[in-house]
C-alpha positions as CSV (number, residue, x, y, z in Angstrom):
1,M,131.6,32.2,75.2
2,T,128.6,34.3,75.8
3,T,125.1,33.2,76.4
4,P,122.3,34.8,74.4
5,S,121.2,36.8,77.3
6,Q,124.8,38.2,77.4
7,Q,124.9,39.4,73.8
8,P,125.4,43.2,73.4
9,P,122.5,45.0,71.6
10,P,123.1,46.4,68.0
11,L,125.9,49.0,67.6
12,G,124.8,52.4,68.3
13,Q,122.3,51.7,71.4
14,E,123.3,53.5,74.6
15,E,122.2,50.8,76.8
16,W,125.3,48.8,76.1
17,I,127.2,51.6,78.1
18,P,126.3,50.7,81.8
19,S,125.8,53.2,84.4
20,P,128.6,54.1,86.9
21,P,128.8,51.4,89.6
22,A,127.8,52.7,93.2
23,G,130.8,53.6,95.4
24,D,133.4,54.0,92.6
25,A,133.2,57.8,92.1
26,H,137.0,57.9,91.5
27,I,136.6,56.1,88.2
28,P,136.8,58.5,85.2
29,W,133.5,57.3,83.9
30,D,133.4,59.9,81.2
31,L,136.6,58.6,79.8
32,Y,135.1,55.0,79.7
33,Q,132.1,56.3,78.0
34,A,134.2,58.1,75.2
35,F,136.3,54.9,74.9
36,M,133.1,52.8,74.4
37,K,131.8,55.1,71.7
38,A,135.0,55.3,70.0
39,C,134.9,51.4,69.7
40,H,131.3,51.6,68.5
41,H,132.5,54.3,65.9
42,H,130.4,57.0,67.4
43,P,131.4,60.5,66.7
44,P,133.1,62.4,69.6
45,P,131.0,65.0,71.5
46,P,131.5,68.7,70.6
47,R,134.7,70.2,72.0
48,K,132.9,72.1,74.8
49,D,131.1,69.0,76.1
50,S,134.3,66.7,76.1
51,I,136.1,65.9,79.2
52,L,139.1,68.2,78.3
53,P,139.7,71.8,79.4
54,Y,138.6,74.6,77.3
55,L,140.9,77.7,78.0
56,V,139.9,81.2,77.3
57,V,141.1,84.8,77.7
58,R,137.9,86.9,77.0
59,A,137.8,89.5,74.3
60,F,134.6,91.0,76.0
61,P,132.4,90.3,78.8
62,G,130.4,87.0,78.3
63,D,132.8,85.7,75.8
64,R,132.5,82.0,75.6
65,G,135.4,81.4,73.3
66,G,133.6,81.3,70.1
67,R,136.1,82.2,67.2
68,P,136.6,83.8,64.8
69,L,135.3,87.2,65.8
70,T,134.3,89.5,63.1
71,D,133.1,93.2,62.7
72,P,131.6,94.7,64.6
73,A,133.2,92.6,67.6
74,V,136.0,94.6,69.3
75,F,138.6,92.0,70.1
76,W,141.4,94.4,71.5
77,E,139.7,95.5,74.7
78,S,140.1,92.4,76.7
79,P,138.5,92.9,80.1
80,D,140.9,90.0,81.4
81,I,144.2,92.0,81.3
82,F,145.2,94.8,84.0
83,V,148.0,96.8,85.1
84,L,149.2,97.8,88.5
85,P,151.3,100.8,88.0
86,N,154.5,101.6,90.0
87,Q,154.5,98.0,91.6
88,P,157.2,95.6,91.3
89,A,155.8,92.0,90.3
90,A,157.9,90.4,93.3
91,T,155.8,92.2,96.0
92,A,152.5,92.6,93.8
93,P,149.2,91.5,95.6
94,D,147.2,88.7,94.5
95,L,144.6,91.0,93.0
96,P,145.1,94.5,91.8
97,P,143.2,97.0,93.8
98,S,141.8,98.8,90.6
99,P,141.3,97.3,87.1
100,H,142.2,100.6,85.4
101,G,145.6,101.2,86.4
102,R,147.9,102.5,83.5
103,L,151.6,102.1,82.8
104,E,154.0,104.4,84.3
105,P,157.4,105.2,82.5
106,Q,160.8,104.2,84.1
107,V,159.3,102.4,87.1
108,P,158.3,98.8,87.4
109,N,154.6,97.9,86.6
110,T,152.9,94.6,87.1
111,V,150.6,93.1,84.5
112,Y,147.6,90.8,85.5
113,A,145.6,88.2,83.6
114,H,142.1,86.8,84.4
115,V,142.3,83.2,82.9
116,W,139.2,80.8,82.4
117,N,138.6,77.2,81.9
118,L,135.1,76.6,80.3
119,G,135.7,73.0,79.6
120,R,134.3,69.8,81.6
121,G,137.7,68.7,82.7
122,P,140.4,70.4,84.9
123,V,143.8,71.6,83.9
124,V,147.1,71.2,85.9
125,N,149.9,73.7,85.3
126,A,148.5,75.7,82.2
127,R,151.0,77.9,80.6
128,V,150.2,81.7,81.0
129,E,152.5,83.8,78.8
130,F,152.7,87.7,78.8
131,Y,153.8,89.8,75.9
132,W,154.2,93.5,75.0
133,F,154.5,95.3,71.8
134,E,154.8,98.9,70.5
135,T,151.5,100.6,69.7
136,T,150.6,98.4,66.6
137,L,147.0,98.3,65.3
138,S,147.1,94.7,64.2
139,W,149.6,91.7,64.5
140,P,149.7,89.6,61.2
141,P,151.0,86.1,61.6
142,D,153.9,86.7,59.2
143,V,155.6,89.5,61.2
144,P,158.0,89.0,64.0
145,P,156.2,88.2,67.4
146,P,155.7,90.7,70.2
147,T,158.3,90.9,73.0
148,F,158.0,88.2,75.5
149,L,157.7,89.4,79.1
150,G,157.3,86.5,81.4
151,L,155.3,83.4,82.1
152,T,153.6,81.5,85.0
153,H,151.5,78.5,85.5
154,V,147.9,78.0,86.6
155,T,145.7,75.2,87.9
156,L,142.0,75.5,87.1
157,G,138.9,73.3,87.9
158,P,136.2,72.4,85.4
159,R,133.5,74.9,84.5
160,T,131.2,73.4,87.2
161,S,133.5,74.5,90.0
162,Q,134.3,77.8,91.5
163,A,138.0,77.3,90.7
164,C,137.3,77.5,86.8
165,H,138.8,80.9,86.8
166,T,141.4,83.0,88.5
167,V,143.8,85.9,88.4
168,V,147.5,85.6,88.0
169,H,150.3,88.1,87.5
170,C,153.5,88.1,85.5
171,P,156.4,87.4,87.6
172,V,158.5,89.9,85.7
173,D,158.1,93.7,85.8
174,L,157.3,95.8,82.6
175,V,159.1,99.1,82.7
176,P,158.5,101.5,79.9
177,A,161.6,103.4,78.9
178,S,159.9,106.8,78.4
179,E,156.6,108.7,78.3
180,G,156.2,107.6,74.8
181,N,156.3,103.8,75.7
182,V,153.2,103.8,78.0
183,Y,150.8,103.3,75.0
184,V,152.1,99.9,74.5
185,G,149.9,96.9,73.9
186,L,149.6,93.7,75.9
187,I,149.1,90.2,74.9
188,V,148.3,87.3,77.3
189,R,148.1,83.6,76.1
190,V,146.9,80.5,78.2
191,F,147.2,77.0,77.0
192,C,148.2,73.4,77.9
193,P,150.4,71.9,75.3
194,F,148.9,68.4,75.8
195,L,145.3,68.8,76.6
196,D,144.3,72.3,75.1
197,A,147.2,73.2,72.7
198,L,147.7,76.9,71.5
199,G,146.9,76.1,67.8
200,P,147.3,78.4,64.9
201,N,147.2,82.3,64.8
202,G,149.0,82.2,68.3
203,F,148.9,86.1,68.5
204,D,145.6,86.9,67.1
205,S,142.8,87.4,69.5
206,S,140.1,87.5,67.0
207,K,140.8,84.0,65.8
208,N,142.2,82.2,68.8
209,R,140.5,82.1,72.2
210,H,143.7,81.2,74.1
211,V,144.8,84.9,73.2
212,G,143.8,88.1,74.9
213,Q,144.9,91.6,73.7
214,L,144.7,95.0,75.4
215,N,145.2,97.8,72.9
216,M,143.9,100.6,74.7
217,F,145.0,103.8,76.8
218,V,142.9,105.4,79.4
219,G,143.4,109.0,80.1
220,L,142.1,110.2,83.5
221,G,142.2,113.7,84.2
222,G,143.8,114.7,80.9
223,P,141.6,116.0,78.2
224,Q,143.9,115.6,75.2
225,L,146.7,113.3,73.8
226,A,148.5,112.4,70.7
227,I,149.5,108.8,70.4
228,P,151.8,107.2,67.7
229,L,150.2,104.0,66.2
230,R,152.2,101.6,63.9
231,V,150.4,100.2,61.0
232,V,151.6,96.7,59.8
233,T,149.8,94.9,57.1
234,G,149.9,91.1,56.5
235,R,151.7,89.6,53.5
236,G,149.4,89.5,50.4
237,A,147.1,92.4,51.7
238,R,146.3,94.6,48.8
239,H,144.4,97.5,50.4
240,T,144.4,99.1,53.8
241,D,141.7,101.4,55.4
242,L,142.0,102.9,58.8
243,T,138.8,104.4,60.3
244,V,138.2,106.6,63.5
245,V,135.0,105.9,65.4
246,Q,133.9,108.0,68.3
247,T,131.7,105.5,70.3
248,P,129.0,106.3,73.1
249,P,130.5,105.3,76.4
250,D,127.4,103.2,77.1
251,Q,128.5,100.8,74.3
252,V,132.0,100.2,75.8
253,P,132.1,97.3,78.2
254,W,135.4,98.7,79.8
255,M,133.5,101.6,81.1
256,Q,132.0,99.4,83.8
257,L,135.4,98.5,84.8
258,L,136.6,102.1,84.9
259,T,133.5,103.5,86.9
260,R,133.0,100.1,88.9
261,Q,129.2,100.7,88.0
262,R,127.1,98.6,85.8
263,E,124.9,101.6,85.0
264,H,127.7,104.1,84.9
265,R,125.5,106.8,83.0
266,R,128.5,108.4,81.1
267,R,127.6,110.3,78.0
268,S,129.7,111.6,75.0
269,P,131.0,115.2,75.4
270,A,128.6,118.0,74.9
271,T,131.3,120.0,73.1
272,A,132.5,118.5,69.9
273,P,135.9,117.0,70.5
274,V,138.9,117.2,68.1
275,V,139.5,113.7,66.8
276,G,141.5,112.3,64.0
277,I,144.4,110.6,62.4
278,T,147.4,112.1,60.5
279,A,148.4,110.7,57.1
280,P,150.6,107.4,57.3
281,T,154.4,108.1,57.1
282,A,157.4,105.8,57.4
283,A,157.5,104.4,60.9
284,R,159.8,106.2,63.4
285,A,161.6,104.8,66.4
286,P,159.5,103.2,69.0
287,G,157.7,105.9,71.2
288,K,158.6,108.7,68.9
289,V,155.5,111.0,68.1
290,G,155.7,112.5,64.6
291,L,153.2,115.3,65.4
292,K,152.9,117.1,68.7
293,L,149.5,117.9,70.1
294,R,150.5,121.5,70.5
295,E,150.8,121.6,66.7
296,M,147.0,120.7,66.2
297,L,145.6,123.6,68.3
298,D,144.9,126.1,65.5
299,D,142.4,125.6,62.9
300,A,144.6,125.4,59.9
301,R,146.7,122.6,61.1
302,R,143.7,120.8,62.3
303,Q,143.0,120.2,58.5
304,R,145.9,117.7,58.7
305,L,143.6,115.3,60.6
306,A,141.1,112.9,59.0
307,Q,138.5,110.3,60.1
308,Q,139.6,107.8,57.5
309,R,142.8,106.9,55.6
310,A,143.3,104.5,52.8
311,F,146.6,103.4,51.2
312,R,148.2,100.5,49.5
313,P,150.4,98.3,51.9
314,S,154.1,98.2,51.6
315,A,156.7,95.8,53.1
316,D,157.7,98.5,55.6
317,P,155.5,99.5,58.6
318,K,153.8,102.8,58.4
319,Q,153.0,105.2,61.3
320,I,150.1,107.6,62.1
321,T,149.4,109.9,64.9
322,L,145.9,109.7,66.8
323,V,144.9,113.1,68.0
324,A,142.1,113.3,70.6
325,R,141.2,116.5,72.4
326,A,138.0,117.0,74.5
327,P,138.4,120.2,76.8
328,D,135.8,121.2,79.4
329,M,134.4,117.8,79.8
330,A,131.7,117.5,82.6
331,D,132.2,115.0,85.3
332,D,129.6,112.6,83.8
333,E,131.2,112.7,80.4
334,A,133.8,110.4,78.6
335,L,135.4,110.5,75.2
336,V,135.8,106.9,73.6
337,V,137.6,106.9,70.3
338,R,138.5,103.7,68.2
339,V,140.8,103.4,65.4
340,K,140.0,100.3,63.2
341,Q,142.5,98.7,60.6
342,R,140.9,96.8,57.6
343,D,142.8,94.9,55.2
344,D,141.0,94.1,52.1
345,G,137.8,95.0,53.9
346,Q,138.3,92.7,57.0
347,V,138.9,94.2,60.3
348,V,142.4,92.9,61.6
349,G,143.1,95.2,64.5
350,G,142.6,98.4,66.4
351,Y,143.3,100.7,69.2
352,T,141.1,102.4,71.7
353,V,141.5,105.6,73.7
354,I,139.1,106.5,76.6
355,L,139.5,110.2,78.1
356,M,137.8,111.1,81.2
357,P,137.8,114.2,83.4
């Protein structure tokens, strides 16, 4: 039986939760406080302030995991996914020497991921999964998943420690079958099934902070290319728009990774480039280009390119060809082209091309 001096104060007063005892630093005091608040019917703290991990693969520099991401956010240029070309995963270094490596055909390539824990609690053996897919603008939840490549596990400290983020690499090689397969997209997922589960939209980087996507090709020393892009629409979509946007280099965070300079001072080409997409047709075999770049070099055939396409979705995937040509670029110039896909007015995916001399 308690005496009057031992009676607790009215429910809701923080004084009932005592301070941690001296010398008992190993006691999980945050857990005790959460338990006491639950007993007093207090609402739990926000997810970011709980004692759980908060795993993120960033969609852009400064990304803190807030989802969903809407236009004008670009969620397919993750700065946390890298490729080390012509390097078997078994002998790959812990860190890639350069963040702008691109896939090479018919040889082993190693895929890296930079994963983050922005929560107050650590995580042990979080699962990091690697996927690749043919050059597809979006990945609706009702289509078959991308191709699984491999997985690894990682232990991360809380956000207050230097161990809250690290770089890992996939233990399985990615070997593109041909030159047409080097434009594939990459997806990385990090999650802990018990403490920070993957949740819905498991392949959508615009809606799930556990998912990072790299749908981008960097052409160094090549002023022109033609890339086949598959267009897949979600079930129930009634209208699809494809838009080509030429973006100034200083508005593209990935340029800082490519140049390794925060102030890279790259500018758009002084000579107007040839940029556009062809009309959508039935999807061809993976890696097959329906229109060759050499077919677009005369003015008459350039008329087949457009900056925007609109069509009604169908059950079968469509395919377009993105053509980008910027000859005679100066050393301080770069061409950045983004193709955005909108279903019923909402941006659902895209692809980015960066050409540098």
